[in-house]
C-alpha positions as CSV (number, residue, x, y, z in Angstrom):
1,M,-136.8,51.8,-112.2
2,T,-134.6,54.4,-110.1
3,A,-131.4,53.3,-108.0
4,V,-133.3,53.3,-104.9
5,E,-136.4,51.3,-106.0
6,E,-133.9,48.6,-107.8
7,R,-132.0,48.4,-104.0
8,R,-135.3,48.2,-102.2
9,L,-136.5,45.2,-104.9
10,K,-133.1,43.4,-104.7
11,G,-133.5,43.8,-100.4
12,L,-136.9,42.2,-100.6
13,L,-136.2,39.5,-103.0
14,K,-133.3,38.4,-100.8
15,T,-135.5,38.4,-97.9
16,A,-138.1,36.7,-99.8
17,V,-135.4,33.9,-100.8
18,A,-134.0,33.4,-97.4
19,E,-137.6,32.9,-96.2
20,V,-138.5,30.2,-98.3
21,L,-135.1,28.5,-97.8
22,E,-135.5,28.7,-94.0
23,E,-139.0,27.5,-94.0
24,R,-138.6,24.6,-96.9
25,Q,-135.1,23.5,-96.1
26,D,-136.3,20.6,-98.2
27,L,-136.6,22.3,-101.2
28,L,-132.9,23.0,-101.6
29,R,-131.7,19.6,-99.8
30,D,-134.0,18.3,-103.0
31,A,-132.2,20.6,-105.3
32,L,-129.0,19.9,-103.9
33,R,-129.7,15.6,-104.4
34,E,-130.6,16.1,-107.8
35,S,-127.5,17.9,-108.7
36,I,-125.1,15.5,-107.7
37,E,-127.1,12.9,-109.0
38,D,-127.3,14.5,-112.1
39,L,-123.3,14.9,-111.8
40,A,-122.7,11.1,-111.2
41,L,-124.9,10.2,-114.2
42,I,-122.8,12.6,-116.6
43,R,-119.3,11.1,-114.7
44,A,-121.5,7.2,-115.7
45,I,-121.8,8.1,-119.2
46,Q,-118.2,10.1,-119.6
47,L,-116.6,6.8,-118.2
48,G,-118.9,4.5,-120.5
49,E,-117.7,6.3,-123.3
50,K,-114.2,5.5,-122.5
51,S,-114.4,2.0,-122.1
52,P,-114.2,-0.6,-124.8
53,L,-117.6,-1.9,-126.4
54,A,-119.3,-5.1,-125.4
55,S,-120.6,-7.7,-127.9
56,R,-124.5,-8.2,-127.4
57,K,-123.8,-12.1,-126.5
58,K,-121.1,-11.1,-123.5
59,I,-123.8,-8.7,-122.3
60,F,-126.6,-11.2,-122.0
61,Q,-124.1,-14.3,-120.8
62,R,-123.3,-11.6,-117.9
63,L,-127.5,-10.8,-117.5
64,E,-127.6,-14.5,-117.3
65,R,-124.8,-15.5,-114.7
66,T,-126.4,-12.8,-112.2
67,A,-129.6,-13.8,-112.3
């Protein structure tokens, strides 16, 4: 592929992506939302790994109190 063809292909690709994002803003919004949710889940897991373990008995006692 020549340099001219590469530049033309790159321009066409940029245009196509811009059109999709303009016409389907929901796709970008959904992707960002999922990324933020994934980051929050990762953070929750990391915090959980650092916290002390709870016994099965204590977990069920708490669940019974909130039910």
